[in-house]
C-alpha positions in Angstrom: 37.1 -12.2 72.5 37.0 -15.6 73.9 33.4 -15.8 73.6 34.0 -14.9 70.2 36.2 -17.3 69.1 35.3 -20.5 67.3 37.3 -23.3 67.7 39.0 -25.4 64.5 37.1 -28.1 65.9 34.0 -26.5 65.7 34.4 -24.4 62.1 32.7 -25.6 59.0 34.9 -27.4 56.8 34.8 -25.5 53.5 34.5 -27.8 50.1 36.6 -27.0 47.2 34.8 -25.4 44.0 32.9 -27.5 41.8 35.0 -27.8 38.3 33.3 -26.0 35.9 35.1 -28.5 32.8 33.2 -31.3 34.3 30.0 -31.3 32.1 28.9 -34.8 33.1 29.6 -34.2 36.6 31.0 -37.7 36.7 34.0 -36.9 38.9 36.3 -36.0 35.5 35.3 -39.4 33.7 33.8 -39.3 30.0 30.7 -37.0 29.3 27.4 -38.9 28.8 26.8 -38.8 25.2 30.2 -40.9 24.6 28.2 -43.6 26.4 25.1 -42.9 24.0 27.4 -42.4 20.5 29.3 -46.0 21.5 26.2 -47.9 21.7 24.9 -46.1 18.0 28.3 -47.2 16.7 28.0 -50.7 17.8 24.5 -51.1 16.8 25.1 -49.8 13.1 28.1 -52.6 13.0 25.7 -55.1 14.1 23.2 -54.2 11.8 26.0 -54.1 8.6 27.2 -57.5 9.7 23.6 -58.5 9.7 23.0 -57.3 6.0 26.6 -59.0 5.3 25.1 -62.5 6.7 21.7 -62.0 4.7 23.4 -61.3 1.2 25.9 -64.5 1.5 25.1 -67.6 0.5 26.7 -71.0 1.1 27.7 -72.4 -2.2 26.8 -76.3 -1.1 23.5 -75.0 0.5 22.7 -73.2 -2.8 23.7 -76.1 -4.8 21.6 -78.2 -2.5 18.4 -76.0 -2.7 18.9 -76.4 -6.7 19.1 -80.3 -6.8 15.9 -80.1 -4.6 14.2 -77.7 -6.8 15.2 -79.5 -9.7 13.3 -82.7 -8.4 10.3 -81.1 -7.0 9.5 -79.6 -10.2 11.1 -82.3 -13.1 13.1 -80.2 -14.9 16.8 -80.2 -15.3 16.9 -76.4 -16.2 16.7 -74.6 -12.9 18.1 -70.9 -13.1 21.5 -70.0 -11.4 20.5 -66.8 -10.5 17.4 -65.3 -8.6 16.5 -62.7 -6.3 18.7 -60.5 -3.8 18.1 -63.0 -0.9 21.6 -64.7 -1.8 21.3 -64.8 -5.6 22.0 -62.2 -8.4 19.7 -61.3 -11.4 21.2 -61.2 -14.6 19.7 -58.9 -17.0 19.7 -59.5 -20.6 19.7 -56.5 -22.7 16.5 -57.0 -25.1 17.2 -55.7 -28.7 14.7 -56.0 -31.4 14.6 -58.8 -33.7 16.9 -58.9 -37.0 13.7 -59.3 -39.2 12.2 -56.3 -37.5 15.4 -54.2 -38.1 15.8 -55.0 -41.6 12.1 -53.7 -42.1 12.5 -50.8 -40.6 15.6 -50.0 -42.7 13.6 -50.9 -46.0 11.0 -48.5 -44.7 13.7 -45.9 -44.5 15.2 -46.6 -48.1 11.8 -46.6 -49.8 10.7 -43.3 -47.8 14.0 -41.6 -49.1 13.5 -42.8 -52.6 9.8 -41.5 -52.8 10.7 -38.1 -51.3 13.6 -37.8 -54.0 11.1 -38.8 -57.0 8.9 -35.9 -55.5 11.3 -33.4 -55.0 12.8 -33.9 -58.7 9.2 -33.7 -60.2 8.6 -30.6 -58.4 11.7 -28.9 -59.8 10.8 -29.9 -63.0 7.5 -28.2 -62.5 8.6 -25.1 -61.1 11.4 -25.0 -63.8 9.0 -25.0 -67.0 6.2 -23.0 -65.0 3.8 -26.1 -65.0 1.8 -25.0 -61.9 -1.8 -26.1 -62.0 -1.2 -28.4 -64.9 1.2 -31.1 -63.4 0.7 -32.1 -60.0 2.7 -34.1 -57.7 1.9 -35.5 -54.2 3.3 -38.7 -51.9 0.6 -40.5 -50.2 0.4 -44.0 -48.2 0.3 -46.0 -51.9 3.5 -43.9 -53.3 3.8 -41.0 -55.3 1.3 -40.1 -57.5 2.0 -37.3 -60.7 -1.3 -36.1 -62.0 -1.8 -34.4 -65.3 -4.9 -33.0 -66.5 -6.2 -34.1 -70.6 -6.5 -30.3 -71.1 -2.5 -30.1 -71.0 -2.2 -33.5 -72.5 -4.8 -34.3 -75.4 -6.8 -32.7 -78.0 -10.8 -32.6 -77.0 -12.7 -35.5 -76.5 -9.6 -37.6 -78.4 -6.6 -39.3 -77.2 -3.9 -37.5 -79.6 -1.4 -35.7 -77.6 -1.5 -32.0 -77.7 2.0 -30.1 -78.4 2.1 -29.1 -75.2 1.1 -32.7 -73.9 3.9 -33.9 -76.1 6.9 -31.6 -74.7 5.8 -32.1 -71.1 5.8 -35.8 -71.1 9.2 -35.6 -72.8 10.5 -33.6 -70.0 8.8 -35.8 -67.4 10.2 -38.7 -68.8 13.8 -37.4 -68.2 12.9 -38.0 -64.8 11.6 -41.3 -65.0 13.9 -42.5 -67.5 16.3 -42.7 -64.6 14.2 -44.9 -62.2 14.3 -48.6 -62.0 10.7 -48.9 -60.7 7.9 -50.0 -62.1 5.6 -47.4 -63.0 1.4 -47.5 -63.7 0.1 -45.1 -66.0 -3.8 -44.8 -65.0 -6.2 -42.7 -67.0 -9.3 -41.8 -66.0 -12.3 -39.6 -67.4 -15.6 -38.3 -65.9 -18.9 -39.6 -66.2 -20.2 -38.2 -69.3 -21.1 -41.1 -71.4 -19.4 -41.5 -74.8 -20.3 -44.0 -77.6 -18.3 -44.2 -80.7 -17.4 -47.2 -82.9 -13.6 -46.3 -81.7 -14.5 -46.1 -78.0 -17.9 -47.5 -77.2 -17.4 -46.8 -73.5 -15.1 -44.5 -71.0 -13.2 -47.9 -70.4 -11.4 -48.0 -74.2 -10.9 -44.0 -74.0 -9.3 -44.0 -70.5 -7.2 -47.1 -71.7 -6.3 -45.7 -75.0 -5.3 -42.2 -73.1 -2.8 -44.6 -71.0 -1.4 -46.3 -73.6 -0.5 -43.1 -75.6 1.3 -41.9 -72.4 2.9 -45.3 -72.5 4.1 -45.1 -75.6 5.6 -41.8 -75.4 7.7 -42.1 -72.2 9.2 -45.3 -73.5 10.0 -43.5 -77.0 11.9 -41.2 -74.2 14.1 -43.7 -72.6 11.5 -45.1 -70.0 12.5 -49.0 -69.6 9.2 -51.0 -70.8 9.7 -53.7 -68.7 8.7 -50.8 -65.8 5.9 -49.5 -67.3 2.0 -50.9 -67.6 -1.3 -48.9 -68.7 -4.2 -49.1 -67.1 -8.0 -47.6 -67.6 -10.3 -46.9 -64.9 -13.3 -45.0 -66.8 -15.0 -42.9 -64.6 -14.9 -45.0 -61.3 -12.1 -43.3 -59.2 -13.6 -39.7 -59.5 -11.2 -37.2 -57.2 -14.1 -34.5 -57.6 -17.8 -34.4 -58.2 -19.5 -35.0 -61.6 -21.7 -32.5 -60.9 -19.9 -29.7 -61.9 -17.4 -28.6 -64.9 -15.1 -28.1 -62.4 -15.1 -31.3 -61.1 -15.5 -33.2 -64.3 -12.0 -31.4 -65.5 -10.3 -32.4 -62.2 -11.5 -36.1 -63.1 -10.4 -36.1 -66.6 -6.8 -37.0 -65.8 -3.7 -39.2 -66.3 -2.0 -40.4 -63.2 1.6 -41.7 -63.2 2.2 -43.6 -60.0 5.1 -45.1 -58.2 3.5 -47.3 -55.7 5.5 -48.2 -52.5 5.1 -51.5 -52.8 6.6 -51.7 -56.1 9.6 -49.8 -55.0 10.1 -52.1 -52.1 9.7 -55.3 -54.4 12.9 -53.8 -56.5 14.6 -53.5 -53.2 14.0 -57.1 -52.2 15.1 -58.2 -55.7 12.0 -59.9 -56.5 11.6 -57.5 -60.0 14.8 -58.0 -61.6 
């Protein structure tokens, strides 16, 4: 028994169990990640302080810089604003020039007026079943109302037919409400004509245009806003090699020009 007994002095010292809650093994101190986090926060604070310092310009230093630039460049008008390194850019909103705005507005008004003319004439054509005899179209030039000589005149002459007379009276009811200059243009085919009254197609086309002008004036169109023009065979819309093409070329056009309406809006035709 005595040999098996171990004295207390010889017995090994038992160490206390490790603390499981000590994550960092630092004897109960702060975790290791707290040190890294604190360093990161400190660096961020320094970074923002540096940015703030870079974005701030001392007033007196800025004034000295401006005076130096004025002296070096030999000018008095040095911008009071600049780049983001201490200065602020002031954006001036861009607006179209007043003149361009006025032109755009006038263009819109003219286009609306042209569309209304086309609409009224088309309604007249549909209501009176004049399809194929009266045609209205809009182009870059303006509004063109086209009527065949087969509708308007007796064959080979300038005297209005009964149907032509009736149709022109109805057209005049629309045109008489418009205070814009209108051109009446007479056209022929290339068939040679030679008579005492009409030595050439020039006289024939002008006489037909004049006949239409007279009737329109008799039915309310202001004579100050109307003119007659003859173009003979020199502005064809189809070939003169076929009868069908020649029929299309023999016509009278009632034209409201875009430029003429623009001058009226601008007060130049008053």
